[in-house]
N, C-alpha and C positions, 0 to 999 in steps of 0.2 A: 219196435223191431223193424229194421229196414230190409224188406224183401226185394225191393227194386234193384239195389246195387248188385246182389249176387245174380239176379236174373239178367241184368244188362251185361254182366261179365260173362255169363254163359252164352248169351247171344253173340257177343264179340268174339269169343273163342271158337264158336261153331258157325260163323257167318257164311263160310263157303259151303259147308254141308247144308245149311239152310237154303242157300241159293240153288244148290244141286236139287234138293227135294222140291223146292218151289218150281223150278224149271220142269221137273219130271211131272208134277201134278197140274201146274197152271201156267206153263210156258210164257206166253207173250207178255202178260202183265208183269211177271217177275223179271223178264228181260228188260223191260222199260224201267222198272223200279231199280234194277241193278245199275243201269246207266245213270240214274239220278244219284244213287249212292256213290258211284264212282266219281261223279262231278263234285260232290261235297267231301270227298276224301275218306269215306267210310270203308271202301273196299279198293283193292288194287285191281287194275284192268285184267292182267293175264290170269290170275287165279279165279277171278269172277267169271271171265269169259270161258275158261275151260270147264268150270263147274256148270255153267249154262249149257255149253255144248254137250257135256256128258249127260246131263239130265234130260235134255231135249232128245238126243239121239236114242238113249235107252228107252224113253217113253215110246218113241216111234217103233222101235224094235219090239217092244212088248205088244203093241197093237197089231203089228204084222204077225207075230207068233200066235196071238189069239185068233186072228183071221185064218192063218195057215192050218191050225189044228182043230179049231172049234166052229168056225163060221159055217162051213158047208153042212155039217150035221145039224146045226141050229136052224138054218134056213130050210133044210129038207123036212125037218120036223115041225117048225113053227112059222115058217115063212108065209104061209097062206094068211096068217093073221095080219101081216104087214103088206099084203099085196105082192109079196116076193114069190110068185109062182115059178115053177120050173122054166116056163117060157121067158119070164122077165129075167131070171138069173142067167139064162142062156144069152139073151140080148146084151145084158150088162157085161157078161164074160167076153163076148165077141168084141164089143167096143173097148172095154178096158184092156184086153190083150193087145189090141191094135194101137191104142193111144196111151198106154200106161206111163211111158216116160213123160209125155207132156202133162198128163193128169197129175203125176206125182210132183213135178216141178211147180206147176201152177198152184197146187194145193199147199206146198211148202212155203211158197213166197206170198201167199195171200191168207195165211192162217186157215186155209181150207174153206174160206168163206162160210165158216160154221160147220163144214163137213170134213174137217181134217181127220178125225178119228174114223168115220166110216170109210174114207178113202184108204187109210192105212190098213184097216181090216180087210177091205176088198182086195187090196194088193196081196195080202197074205193068202186070202181065200183063192185068188186066181193064180197063185203060185208064181208071181213075178219072181224071177231069179233074185235070191237074197243079195248077191253081190251088187247087182244093179240097183235094187231097192236101197241098200245101205249107202252106196255111192251118191245117189241122187239126194237122199235125205241128209247125208253128211255135208255135201257141198252146198245144198240149199240152206242148211242150218248155219253155215259160216256166214252167208250173206244176210239171212234173216235176223240172226242174233246181233250182228254188227249194226244193222239198220235200226233195230229197236233199242239197242244200247245207245246208239247215237242220238235218237230222238230223246231218250231219257236224259242223256248227258246235256244236250242243249236246252232242254226244258229246265235243267238245273239252274240256269241263270235267273229264272223266275223265283227260285227258292230264296234268293238273297233279299227278296221283298218280305219274306216271312220271318217272324222271330226265330232265332237260333234253336230255342227249345222245341219248336214245332216242326222243324225242317224234315227230320227223319219220318215223322208220322205222315206229313204231307207227301213226302217222296214215296211212301208205300201206298197211301190211299188213292192218290190221283190216277196212277196207271190202272189200278184195279177198277176204279169207278169208270174210267174211260172204256176199258175193254168189256166190262159188264154192261155198260150203256150201249156199246156197239152190238152186243149179243141181243139185248132187248129190242133195239131198233130192227135188227135182222129178223127176229121172231115176229115183230109186228108187221113188217113188210111181207112176210110169208102168209100172214093172215088176210092181207088185203086181196080182194077179188079183182084182179086186173082185167 
């Protein structure tokens, strides 16, 4: 019984939905992988790009909404466990309100340096106007997704050195290993006592 053929057919039929879901849950690695898949002709640029944009933007909005409706009460109740006292929250609020545009742009264009989700939650908690938040994240997403797809696309030249049967597996594995490796290095650097 050949189960692989129907499974591959299902993946082929739902590839843009899978790209959307991947972008929603794991953004950057999926964006680079999609660039690789575009390079080898598995996906078309525009449907893949739009699926990435939609998944990334909706994930950002979800974190903003969580921050808007739940973060303040969470920190009021449990913040002392994390060192988020009312004084600390007030300082963060003053700085974030003053620099929120710059913070959101930098966060979007640097994957948040490991802090993207907290920045998005704080944006909601600090009541950054939604139109401004959405515009910054949408425009930043245009640039960031094109950049990561481009890296994946040009990395695709290396795939020609790999046997055809393994190209898709490598196209998926390498970006994930790269981004998880970056996260591991970032975590280790935070542990170092400078």
